[in-house]
C-alpha positions, 0 to 999 in steps of 0.5 A: 735185922736177921739174915741166914748164912745162905742169904749172906753167901749169896751176897758175897759169892761164898760156899757154905759148909754147915747149916745154911739156915744159921741166923745172924743179927750182929757182927763180932770178932772171932775171939769175942764171938756170941750166938747170932754173930758173924765173924771172919778169919783172914789172919792165920794167927787167929785160926785157933779161935775158930775151934772155940768161937761162939759165933754162928757163922764165920767167913774164911778164905777158901784155901783155909785148911782146918785141923778139926771140927768147928761148931759155926757154919763156914762161908768160904770166899776168895778173900775173907777180909774183903767180904766182911768189909763188903758186908759192913758197908751194906750194914752201914748204908742201911742205917737211917741218915739224919736230915733237917737243919737244927734251929741252933745251926747258922747258915748264911743267907747267901749259902746254898744247901742241897736236898736231904742234908743234915746240919746239926746244932751250932754248926756254921756254914759261911757266905757264898758256900754251896753244899751238895745233896745228902750231906751230913754236917754234924754239931760244931762243924764249921764250913767257911765262906765260898766253900764248894762241897759235893754230894754225900759228904760227912763232916763229923763234929768240930771239923773245920773247912776254911774259906774257898776250899773245894770238896768233892763227892762222898768225902768224909772228914772225921772229928777235929780235922782241919782243911785249909789252915795256913801253910807254914810259911815264914821268911826270916828277918833281923827281928824274927819272921815275916808271915808269908800270906797263904792265898791258895786253897785245898782241893779234895776230890771224890771218895776221900776219907780223912781221919780225926785231927788230921790237917791239910794246909792251904797252898801259898798259891794255887792248891794243895790237892788230895786226889780221889780215893785217898785215905788218911788216918788220924793225926796226919799232916799234909803241908802246903802245895802238896799233891797226893795221888789217887788211892794212896793211903797213909797211917797215923802220924805221917807228915809230908812237908811242903810242895812234895808230890806223892804218886798214886796207890802208895802206902805209908806206915805210921810216923813216916816223914817225907821231906819237902820239894821231892817226888814220890813215885806211884806204888811206893810202900814205906814201912813205919817210921821211915824218913824220906829225904829225897825223891823215890822212883816208885814201885818199891817196898822200902823202910828206914832212914834213908829208906832201903830194901827191907832185907838190907834194912833188917840186916843193917839193924842186926849189925847195928845191935852188935856195934858195941861188941864190935867196937870192943873187938876193934879196940882190942885189935888195935891194942894188939897191933900196937903191942906187936909193933912195939915188940918189932921195935 
């Protein structure tokens, strides 16, 4: 498919600078631009690429000031990143979706499959499970017994949804993700550990996306809950009885221990670790590798272990790097003091 700069600008509400008839048929990063591609510029670090890019059209922020002439047609918008995301969503939605059930798939006779669904080879849908309309169940995905799944869900290859879990509408589970495995519950005894049965479920609300090889454990009792709009990156661990609030996002390798409540609109960087049985307030922003041992009130940007204001954190790190020299100075001062004391005697 091919579109003109004018057509694209009308969709994203942009202002054109250059040839309104410039045609694009693909997307490209600005540093890898080719003729017929559309790129975007939102990070000032990449501004120098705009002078040499071969892309035909570049979406830029309306306040960007350029120091020289550029070859591509520009479309100025309030937020270039949001605009390119909008175009990518339109492009993705235009792709034809698979439908039909592979003869190599297994669907229990007691399961119910909605309209226009796709079930790939060697996928398995268990007893009493209900799948909504327009769902995509890719090869080797397993949906256990008595699962309830809404409309428009996508389960990529090798995803697993354990028995009894509830999945809302427009939920995407990427390859290898596991929903509803047992929570990590063991009681020590004289000979080792007794397993505590995990008899709860996982509830995932609408418009949630869960990355590859991410695990959301079922609760001991009740439900582990992922609220609507949550986005979890690859390799995230959500333990039993955790609740994650609406529109919270987490980067790769975040780990949340059991029974912790995370508020809405939070953002956690990579490898953040959250202790169990605590509460994280709404709009908490945690920098990468932060460790959280206790509850946080929310509405703060924090980093470190324990988390602190970023300015104080970086000041502390600067002092930390100087500790070896400071220790030498302290030892020298101690030695001088001892010498002065000896002279006084």
